[in-house]
N, C-alpha and C positions, 0 to 999 in steps of 0.2 A: 579524486580530482583536486581536492583542496590540499595545498602544500603546507598549510599552517596547522592542520589537525583540528580545526574548529568545527568541522561538520560531524553530525551524530548519525550513528547507524540506526538507533531505535531508542525507545524510552529507557530501557535498562542501561544503555550506554550513558545516557544523561544522568541517571540516578547515581551511577558509579562515580562519575566525575564531579558532580556538584556536591555530593555528600561529604567530600573532603575539605570543603571550604568553610571558613569561619565567617559568618554573616553579621557578626555583632556590630561592625562599623561600616557595613556596605548597604547600598540601596538597590533593590531588585527591580528590574524592568524587563519587559518583553516587547519586541517589535514584530509586526506582522506585515508582510507585503500585500498591498491591495491587488487582488485578482492577478496573482503572479503569472499563471499559465497563459492567460489570454493577453498578457502584456509583454511577453518575452519578445524582444526585437530579434526576429529570426535571422535576418540577413547578417547582422553583427555577430550573433551567436554562432552561426555557421562559420564566419570568418575566424572567430576565436578557436573553433574546433580545428580548422585547417592549420592555423598557426601552431597549435599544440602538437598536431600530428606530424607536420612536415617541416616545421622550422623550430624545433626544440631538440633536447637531448634524447627524445624518444626515437625508437626505430620506426621509420615511416611504414605504413601499410603497403602491401604490394600494388594496390590500385593507384593509378595516377590521380593527382589531386583534383583535377577538373571532373573526372569520372565520379569520384566519391562525393564531391560537392553537388553534382547534378542528382545523384541518387538520394542524398539527404533532402535536397530541394523537392524532389518528386514526392517524398513521404510527408513533408510538413508544411511546405509553402503553398499558399493558395488552396487550402483544403476546402472541400465542399461538404455540405451536410443538408439534410432535409428537415424542415419543420412545417407542420401543418400543410403538407402538400407542396411547399415551395422550396426550390433548391437555392441555397445560399453559398457564397464563396467567402471564406475568411482570409483577409488580406495580410494580417499580421497576428502574432501570438500563436501559441501552440493549441491545437484543437483538444478539447476536453475528451479524455478517453484514449488519446494517442499513446502508443507504447513508448514513443520517444519523448513524450512530454516531460516526465520527471527528470530525465537525463539532461535535456536541453535547459530546463529551468535551473537545475543544479549547476550546470556549467556557467550559465549567466551570473548566478549569484556568487560563484567562486571567483569569477572574473572581477566583479565589483569589490569583493573582499580583498583580493590580492593587489588590485590596482589603486584602490581608493581607501577602503575602510582602515586597513592596518597602518596607513601612513598618517592618519589623523592624530592630532595631539589630544583628542578627546576619546580615543579608543579605550573601551572598558577594560578593567583588569581581568574580567572573565567574560568570554564571548563564545557561545555555542549555538549552532544553527541546525535545524532539521527542515530541509526544503525551504519553506517561506516563513517559518517561525524561529525567532532568535531570542535567547535568554542572555541577559547581560547583568553584570555587577558594576556599579559605579560608587564613587565616594559620596556623592550627594545627588539630589533630585535635579538640581539646576544643570549639572553636566549631562544628565540623561536627556533633558529637553534640547540642549544645544547639539548633542549628537544626532537627535532626530532631525533638527533643521539641516544639519550637514548631510544626512542620508537623503533627504528629499531634494537636495540641491544638486545631486550627482547626475541623475538622468531623468528626463521627463517621463519616460515610460515606466519607471519603477518608483512607486510612492509607498511610504511606510506609515502604519498606525502604531500607537504606543499604548501599552497597558502598564500601570504602576502598581506596586505592591499596596495592599490594603490590610491594615491590622497585622503587620509582620507576616503576610502570606501572599503568595503569587502563584497563579495557575500557569502551568506550561505543559504543552502536549496533554497527556492524561495523568498529570501529577499536580500536587500542591507542594510548593517549597515553603517551609516554615522557618522563621527565625525565633529561637527561644533563648531566654536569659539563663536557663539552667544548664544548657549544653553548649560546648564550644563549637560544635560542628552542626552542619545543616541537618534538618529533619525533613523527610519527604513522605507523603502519603498519596493514596490513590485519589484522583480527581473524579468527582461525579458531576456531570454537567447539569445545568438547570433544566434542560430538555429531556433528561433521562427519566423515563417512566417505569424503569425496572422490569421491562418486558423481555422474557426469553420465550422459546417455544414451551408450551404447557407440558407438564410431565406426562399427561395422558395422550399427547399428540402422537401421530403415526410416524414415529422416529425410532430407529434401533436403540435398544437400551444402552449399548456401548457408547453411543453418541451422547447420551444423557450423563453417563459417568464421566466422559471426557470433558464435557462442558463444565462440570463442577470442579474437576481437578485443574483444568486450564485456568479458570478464574481465580482459584485459590493460589496457584503458582504465581499468577500475575500480581496479586496484591502483596504476596509475600516478597516477591522480588523488588517491588517498588518501595515498600515500607522499610524505613531505616531503623525503626525501633519496634520492639514487641508491643508497645502501647498502641502505636498506630496500626500495626498488623491486627491486633485484637479488635480495634474500633472498626477497621475496614471489613474484617471478617464478619463481625456482627451485622453490619449493614448488608453485606452480600448474602448472608444467611436469610435475612428478612425478605430479600428479593426472590430468592429461590422458593421460599415458603409461599410467597404471593403468587408464584407460578405453578403451585401444586406439587412441588417436590417434597417427598416425605422427609421429616426431620431425621429419621434414622439413617436414611441414605446420605444426607448432607453430613451428618456427624461421622458416619463411617468413612466417607471420602476424606474428611478433614483429619481424622485420626490416622488414616493410612498415610496421608501426605506428611504429617508431622513425624510419624514413626520412622519414615524413610530418612528424615533429616538426621536422626540421632542413633539409629540402630547400627550395630557393628556388623559389617558384612561377614557371612560365613566363609570358611575356607572353600574355595571352588574346587570341585572335582573335575578334572579335565577329561572330557569324553570326545568321541569322534564327532566332528561337526556335521550337522544335517544341512541338506539343501533346502533353502527356503523357497516356497512356491506360494503365490497369492492367487486366490480365486475371488473375482468380483461378481457378486450376485445382486439382482434387484431385490429391494426390501419389500416383502409381501406380508409382513406380520409373522405370526406363529409358524406358518409353513417354511419360512426362510430359516428360522432357528432350527427346526427339525432337520431340514436339508443340510445345514452347516454341521450339525452334530453327527449326522450319518456319514457325511464326507470325511470328517476327522476320524471316525471309527474305521472306515474302510482304508483310508490312507495309512493310518497307524498299524493296521493289521497286515496289509500287503506290501507297504513301502515304508518300513520303519526308519529309513534313512532320510525321509522327507519331513520337513517342518511346514505343515500346511497352515496358512493364514486365510481366513475367510473375511472378506470386506463387503459390507452392504452399501449399495448406492441408492440414492433417492429415485423412486419411480415417478410415474406421472402425477402431477399435482394440478391444482386449479389454475395456477398462474400460467401453465402451459397452454391454456385455452384462450389466452388473451395476448394481444400484441401491445408492447409498451413503446415501440419506436415506430416512426412513420414508415410506410411502405415506399420503397424507391419507385419512382416512375419507370415505366418500361424502357424508355429511351436511355435511362441511366444505368441499367443493369447489364452485366457481362455474363458470358457463358450461356447465352440464349440460343435455343434451336429455332430456326425460322424457315418459313416456306414463302417464296416470292415468285410471282410470274415475271418472266423476263424475256424480251425479244432477242437478247444476245446469247441466250443459253442453249442454242441449238434446237433440234427437233422437238424437244420436250417443252420448250418455251417456259420453263420453270426451273427453280433452283432450291435445293434443300441444303441448309448449312448450319454451322454453329460458330458464333463469334466469340473470340477471346476478349476483344475490346467491348466497349459499350455499344448498345444498339445504335445510338446516334452516330458514333464514330464509324461504325460499319457501313451505314447507309448514306450519311450526309457529309462526311469529311471530304477532303479534296480527292482522296483515293477510294471514296465510298462506292458502294454498289450502284447507287442511283445517280452518280455523277460520271 
């Protein structure tokens, strides 16, 4: 969406770009949009979408503009939600949880950047944004505050907060960016939030052992990919190891996963022997503890014996848990539900004087709209 290349795909993308900069004479700042999703001006954002799709160098979609505009409006404008048994209508902003929310929020931010930010004489030397979080490099702190005033003067619906570097360090996304006097380039480490209590699922919890191995390997890969020096990697790995031990993970298991990860980084791959490729088939089974392991082992043996051309992969999925017994969201009132089967007595329904049906619309629309059953 962004034509200037200032948007980020993920944390690793940010680390790759910022680690090449010399911060010795730069001031680090991050800007955060206040409640971006609920403050996106939907009507203007939809107009921006239509301009990009139908009045630019892009090939327009096959749908007529007015049809696509109405379809987007049906999805995001005047959304309804239920809280504490009451139905509310949201007049502006993207509803939290909407699949179109991140896309529309990003389109709005890209519009502000292209039409306003880049034309400012205070535009930072380095500017990168991930959704509503922005990392910037300025020559001095005063320019950073002036740029903040400029940002907050553009549109009344989009306001920014600022966070300044402290002790040559600034947190952005899930990283810390460090300025050091000994190195010419940026150093980056993994950020641990103040609210982090170091909790994972306990090692003895009812979870497949493969998931526990994957958790260790995934987090080791994460801190390795973020750390720009082996000193920071060692420090972050030591802290991660303490968190695993606090959750009951055996030290031998942690060290084994760590050694295997590091070995893969430096081992020389063996010459591959080309063989006939096998057909990959995946079985998904509910996890029931030891019986699931035995069943998976027996399936691999049978498939290997009778179908040697098949590469069988057994994946375990979570079964019933305690949270399945409780509801976390408000129950929709009956009149707001669709797909309802109903039985109604009706004088217009012939000899039976009754009608059995199923509504695709909500119950309220089916019975009380201008074309409803009761009108």
